C-alpha distance (Angstrom), angle and dihedral (degrees) to the residues before:
residue distance angle dihedral
T1 . . .
R2 3.78 . .
K3 3.78 126.7 .
C4 3.78 120.3 -163.0
Q5 3.77 143.4 157.6
Y6 3.77 127.6 -142.5
I7 3.78 139.5 168.4
M8 3.78 116.9 -99.6
P9 3.81 110.0 -149.6
K10 3.77 123.0 -116.1
S11 3.79 113.2 -86.7
G12 3.78 135.8 -174.4
F13 3.81 88.7 -88.0
V14 3.83 107.0 37.8
A15 3.80 142.6 21.4
A16 3.79 121.1 -108.9
N17 3.81 108.7 -69.4
T18 3.79 143.5 173.1
A19 3.79 118.3 -96.2
H20 3.81 119.2 -155.3
E21 3.79 111.8 -151.8
T22 3.78 134.2 -174.5
A23 3.81 113.8 -167.6
C24 3.78 127.0 -173.5
I25 3.79 131.7 -176.0
L26 3.80 104.0 -132.2
E27 3.82 96.6 179.6
Y28 3.80 134.3 11.0
N29 3.79 123.3 170.6
D30 3.81 142.0 124.6
Y31 3.81 90.7 -75.9
C32 3.82 104.8 43.4
F33 3.76 150.3 -16.4
V34 3.79 129.2 -140.6
V35 3.81 125.4 -161.3
E36 3.78 123.7 -171.0
Q37 3.81 122.1 -164.6
I38 3.79 134.1 -171.5
T39 3.79 114.2 -165.5
K40 3.79 127.7 -171.2
N41 3.82 126.9 -170.5
P42 3.81 106.4 -169.9
E43 3.83 94.2 167.1
V44 3.83 95.6 65.4
P45 3.82 123.7 81.1
F46 3.83 108.7 -77.6
G47 3.83 86.7 4.1
N48 3.79 92.7 140.6
T49 3.81 90.6 57.4
F50 3.82 100.2 63.0
E51 3.80 146.2 41.1
A52 3.80 130.5 -165.0
H53 3.81 111.5 -130.7
S54 3.79 110.7 -167.3
Q55 3.77 135.7 172.3
C56 3.78 132.0 -169.0
I57 3.80 123.5 -165.2
V58 3.81 120.5 -169.9
T59 3.81 117.1 -173.2
K60 3.77 128.1 -170.9
R61 3.81 115.2 -118.0
G62 3.81 98.5 178.2
D63 3.80 129.2 -117.7
N64 3.84 91.4 66.5
R65 3.81 91.2 -57.2
C66 3.77 130.4 125.2
H67 3.79 138.5 176.6
M68 3.81 121.7 -134.6
I69 3.79 126.3 -162.4
C70 3.80 119.2 -177.0
S71 3.77 128.5 -177.6
V72 3.78 137.3 177.4
S73 3.75 133.4 -166.2
A74 3.78 128.4 -167.4
V75 3.79 107.7 -134.1
F76 3.79 120.7 -165.0
P77 3.85 105.2 -166.2
G78 3.82 93.6 -171.7
K79 3.76 130.4 21.3
K80 3.81 112.3 -23.3
P81 3.84 110.1 -118.7
M82 3.80 119.3 -123.5
I83 3.81 89.6 -110.4
G84 3.80 91.5 53.3
W85 3.80 90.6 120.7
K86 3.84 90.7 57.3
I87 3.79 90.7 49.2
K88 3.80 90.6 49.4
N89 3.83 93.6 48.6
A90 3.82 92.9 48.8
M91 3.80 90.2 46.7
Y92 3.81 92.9 51.1
S93 3.79 91.7 48.4
G94 3.81 93.4 48.9
C95 3.79 93.2 46.5
A96 3.80 91.8 48.7
D97 3.82 89.2 54.7
A98 3.81 90.7 49.6
D99 3.82 92.0 47.7
V100 3.81 91.6 52.2
A101 3.82 89.9 49.7
L102 3.83 90.1 50.2
S103 3.80 91.8 50.6
E104 3.81 90.2 50.6
V105 3.82 90.9 53.1
I106 3.80 91.7 48.6
C107 3.82 90.8 50.0
E108 3.80 91.8 46.9
H109 3.79 93.1 53.0
A110 3.81 100.0 34.3
G111 3.77 112.0 127.1
N112 3.81 92.8 12.3
E113 3.80 96.1 118.4
């Protein structure tokens, strides 16, 4: 388990803010690895009402190929705010951008052992 903090850049919806992330490797073997992350952003509006739960699975396909599946879920531990749908949409968009960036890094470094 790894805990870290980092600055999320300013977006069209919120100012730059600090994200608090807990990441855990759920599986790591010769066939695949699975990373689960829980991210909180208490500095943004309604930030104490939601968490981003994400998971990334990378499986080996052989011949320097892999398969990556990423998912995210908006979790509202207390009462869901009325703008919960906006929070969820922004979260999905941001996570999709991060997943694409991760796949580009994996492709760039694949086979560079």
